[in-house]
N, C-alpha and C positions, 0 to 999 in steps of 0.2 A: 368726303367729298365726294358726292354724286353729278353723274354728268346729265343724265336725264331722270325725268320722272311721269310716268303714263298710267293710264287706267284703260282697261280692255274691257269690254261685253264679254259676256259667255260664247260670242258667235266670231272675237276675233278683234270686233268695230273699236277704231278708237276713239274713247269718248273725250279724253283730258291728255294733253301732250306738252310737257315743258321741256326744252333743253336747255340749261343752265351755264354750260360751258362749250358745247360745239366740239366735244373731241371724240365722238360716237357718231357713226354711220345714222342718216336720217331715217331710215328704213328700218332700223333696230327691233320697233314695234310688230313689223310683220316676222322678221325674222325672230325674234323670242315666241311669237305666237304659234308659227309653223314648227318650230322645235319642241316646246311642249307639247302640243296637241298629238305629236307622232313618235313621242321619247319612246324610244327601246333599249337604252342604255343599261348595262349595270344588271340585264334580268328584269330590271322593273316597267311597268306600265305608267308609271306615275314622275313628271320631273320632281326633282328636289326644289325646295326653298331658295337655293343658291346653285348656280354652275357658271361655267368659263365656257364661252364662246366665240374664236377667231378673237382671242386677246381681250376680251370686253367681258366684266362680270356682271350677270344677269342677279337679282335679288326681284324675290316676289311673294305677297302671301293673298289669297281668298279671301273677301271678305263680300257676305250677304251675295255671292254668284259675280262678283266683278274682279278683278286681277289686278291688284294695286303694285305696280313694276317700275323699279329704279336700278338705272346702269351709270360703271364705274368702268375707268379704266386702270384708278390707282386698286392699291392694298388695303380695300377698306372693309374695316369690322363686318364681318356678317349678322352678327348678333345686335349691335347699332344699327344695323341696315333694316333689318326685320323690325326692329323696335320702330324706328323711323316712319314705317310703313302701316304697323298698327296706329300710331298716333296720329298721323293725317290722315288715316279714314277717321280717326275719332273725333278729329278736330272738325273735317267735312260734316260727317253726320250732325255735330252741335250744332252747326250754324244752319244746316239743309233741315235738319229736323227726322227727317227721311233720306235714305242711304239707298240708291236706286238709280240704275240707267238714267229716267226720265228725271229725277231732281236733280241729275246732275248737269244734262243738258237743257233744262229750263234754266240754271243757276252758273252758266259755263261762266260769266263775267265776276261771278262772287269766288268760285271757284280758285279763278288765275289770282283773280287779287290775293287769297290765302296763301295760294302756294309760294307765290312772290314774298309775301311777308315771313313762312317759313321757312322758307330756302333762298340763300344768297348767292347768285354763282356758284352754288355746291354746295354751300356750308350753312348749317342749320341755324339759325338766329333763337325761335323758340316755336315749342307746340302747345302754348298753353290758351286756352283757350278764353279764358280772363285777361291773359295780356294783350290778347290777339283786338280783343274789342276797343283799342287805343286808336290804332290803326286800319281798321274796315269801315267802310262805309257804306256798301251797299246793301240794301235790303233784299233777304231772300225771296224769291216767289214760292210760296207754300204750294206743295204736293198735297194735294184730298189726300188724307191718312185712310177716308174711306173707303176709296177704289183700288187699295192693296188687298192682296190676297186675306183671304181669311186667319188670323193665326191660332184661331181654336181655343179651348180651355187653355193651352199655357198661353195665353195672353192676357189670363184675368190676373189683375190686383187687388188685394187684400189685405186690410187692415183696418180693427176696430171694428168688430162684431162679423154682420156678416154683408159689410159696404162693400160692392163692386162696382171695377169698372174697366172697360175695355184698357189692353196693353197700347190701343195706338195713341192713347192720351200723352205716353211719352214722347210721341213720335212728334214732338215739335221744336223750333229754332229757338236756343237761346236766345237771341235777338230780337225773336218777332211778338207781337202784342195778339190779344184777344181783339174780336171788332170792338171798335169804339177807343181803341187805345189802351185799354186795359189790359194788366199782364196781372193772371191765373196765379197765386201762390200755393206751389205745390213741390212736394219733394217725395220723388222716387227710391225705393233701395230692394235692391236683387240681392238675394243671396242664392249662388250659380255654383252646382258640385259637379262637376266632371269624373265619374269612376271607373276604376280599371280594376277587371277581375278576370281573373284565369280559375278556371276549374281543368282538374284531373279530370284523366279519364274515369274514374273511378268514383267521381261526382264533387271530391271533397274540394274546399279554396286552395291554391299552391299560393298564388299572391291575390294581393287586394288594395287599393290607394283610392285616395281620396284626392282632389285639386281642386280646394273651393276659393272663392270670392265674393267679398261683401260689396256692389258692386252700388254705386250712388249717381243722380241726377237731378241737381238742383235748378227749380224755376223762382228760387226765394230773392226777394230783393233787398241790400240793405245787409247784406252779409251777415245774419243772424247767427249765432252759436249756435252748434246742435248738438244732443247728448244721445249717443247711443249705447243703451246697456245688452248686455249678452249673457249669457248663459252663468249663475253665479257659480256654479261647480265648475266653471272650463278649468283644465289645466293644460299647461303648456311644459313639453318637453317629453321625451322617455322615460325618464325616470319616474313619471308619475305613473305607470302604466303598469297596473298589476292584472290578475288573471278575473275578470269580468265576463268575457264570455262573449255568445253574440251580441246580447240584447242591449251593452253595453251602452252602446254610440248609437241607438237607434230610434231615431221619432221621442227620444229625452227618456229612456228609459234608465238612464244611469247617465255616469259626470260625460263629459265630451272633451276627450283629451287630444291637441294638435300635439303633430309632431314638430313642427315650426311653424311662425306665422311672419310678415311683416306687414307693416301698415304706409300709408301715405305722409306724404312730409307735411300735412295740414294737420295729421290726428298729435291733440295729446294725450301722452301717455301716465298722467301725473294721479289719477284715480285708478286704473286698469288694476294694480296688484291687489287694490282693497275691496271695490266692489264691480270688476268687471266691465267696468264704465270707458266708452270713448267721448273727447270732446274734440270738435274742429267746429272749425269756420269751411265750410266746405264752398273749393272753388267754385265758377261756372262752367256747364258743363259734365261730361259723363268722366269717372274717375275711378278704382278701385280704394277702395278705405281700408282694403285687408285682404291679403290674402295668405292661404294656409294649406298644410297638408297633413292626410292624416293615413297614416301606416296600420294602424291597430286592425285587428278584424272586424268588421261590420256586418250586419246581416245585408246580403246582397235581394236588391229587387225581383229579381228572377232568378227562377232555377231550369236549366236545360238538361233535360234526357235526350240522350241518340242510342240507337236501337239498328243496327244495321245486319241485314241476314241474307245469305245468298239463296235465290227461290231457283237454281237452274244453274246449266252452264255459262248463260250468259246474262244471266237476269239476278238483279239483287233488288231488296227493299230497304229502304229507309224509313225511318219513324223518330219525326221529333216532335217531342213533347216540353212545354215551354208553361209551367206556373208561375203565377205571379204574387208573392209574397208581401205585398206593401197591402194596406187595407181596401175596402170594397167602395169607401167613398175617393177613391182615389183612381183617376185613369190614364195610362200611357198613352201619349201620342208616335203617330209614324213609326211603329215600329217596324224594323228592319231584320230578318234573320237569313244569317248568308252561308252557303257551305261549299266548298270547294269539291266537286265530283273528280273523280279517276280521269285521265286524259281519252280512255278508250269509251267515253259514256258519248253514245249516239243518240238517246232520245230518252226522254222523262215522261213517266206519264203522275200526276198529280190527283189525291182521293181529299180533298177537303170537307170538312165538316157541314153536315147537312144543317140548313136554315140559321147559320152567320152568314152577317153582310160584312162589307166593309175588307174581307181578305180576298188576294190574288197570289198566284206563286207561279214563278219562270225559271226556264232552263236556260240560262243565257251558254250559247256554244262556242263565244268566241274565247271567253275563259274558262269554262266547264265549268260553270258554277250554279247553283242551286240558289233560289234568292224567292223568299215566302215575307209579304208586307203585309202588317193588321193596322188598318187605320187609329181602332183603338182597343185597346186591353185595358180590361177592368179589373183592377184588383181583389183576389183572392181568386182567381178564376183560371182557367186552364184551357188551353189549345193544342190541338192534334193536328199534323201534316202527317201526311203518308205520300211517299215517290217511288215508284215504280220504275228503276234503269234498266236500259238494254245495253250490251256493251259492244262492239267490236271484236275482241280478243278473248281470251280466259284469263282471271286475272290470278287462279291457283291462292287463293285464300288471301290473298294483298290487298283484300277491298278497305280495309280498315287502317292498310297503311299510306294508301294513295288519297283517302278522303278526308273533307274537315282540313282544321279545325273548326267547330260552328260560332259565328259570331254575331252579337248584335249591337243596335244600334236605335236609341230610344232619346225619347222625351218625357221627363212625368213633373207636373206641374202641381204646385203646394207640397210638395211631397222632397226631403233631402235626408237621407242616410246617419249624416253625423250627428242631427240631433241639434245642431247648432241654432239657435234664436236670437230673434230680435224682440227682448223685452219689452223694452219701450225706447219709443221717439220722441225725444223734447226738445223743441224749439224755443230759443229765446224769445219771448213776447214784446214787442216794440209797442204795445196798447193793449187794452182789454178786450176790442175786438177783433184784433190780430189772431186768425185762427188758420195756419195754412192746413191745407191738405196733406197726410200722410199714406203714402202706398208701399207698402213691402208684398214682396212674391218671392216664395220657393222655389225653384229650378233645380231638377236632377237629370245629368244627361252621361250617355254612354261613351265615354272615352275609348276605352276597350274592354271589349266585354266578352272573352271569349274563353268557350267549351273543349277540350278537346278529346279525342274517338279514343 
């Protein structure tokens, strides 16, 4: 059971606070934020998701820049608490449509009503959006999605030809209606893949893994049955893997082989082994239809080449060269390249490519780290950064030991390295004129993308 639940902004402002049991001090939110902001324990600068302070267990997750926190004095399961926080965030987003500080403040009455139904005296009752509809009576105050910061190309949904619409279309409440009392019949499917790749110092792949999920959000009335068809050559289990090489699981060049997967409780697998079709009656709100994992080698979206050369007694030069290995019609967004530098580094001068816009480079003196930001990275292109380092003392040839590794974070819309595809999305029609909108999006993100020097 949990004692308290609260949501904090990035500044530490208390947006939502609910005390369920009264056995933890009232100032716990301020104590928690101060501890997390100035965390310096275990040689780390970032607080773990679970820690104990003065007999109180704190659990927290970060969702779209907001801190969702639970406290308890009992011996509570950390994994249960973190999953609960994620589900509470998801339920709130389902009802508000948009999850941010403004929407929480405008809908605080609805949020507190949800919290009282989800948790009672510290004990979890339900986190089902569909079940909660019977108990929630307040209507959401909709935050204008057009006022949200632009999401860029990653926010484009696509299915059936060249039909496109902005990602803000999915930022609707599951209980809100269109003007005039109508409800637009829509269903959204996201195939999100988070990739982890480690390159050796010689440039070869040491480890590679894909953690994927098929996420669905339904605005369909009447709970119609849905059929979701995946690749016919989809295989599950390590025994299915043979020597296909790089291209086997990239962009449909060969069979898609999953190590393992699991499905949402609403999914029926009667015909899955025959034709790889999932049948389900989607509940209200956002939910994962399927989670899967792939450890077979795949073609990485970026290759990283790093060269470090001494340029004198107290100087060195770093050359970072990154190439995009995906098609030119695809563009990666918000690419960030980071590289720790020797602790004795005092100054760094950068040489960016001439005529290229949307690039910045900076040296963070607090943690001695090089940061290279690229707003957009077009497929098939290559970018190079040169950095001249100045040191306060000689390193005696140990530069490569003290520098690196190079890490990357990025988002690539309409691209997935596994090759997993939604072949079709079929909705049981109630009438000939009933034709809901269907939207499918593919997104690849970096979970851990590291190159050793």
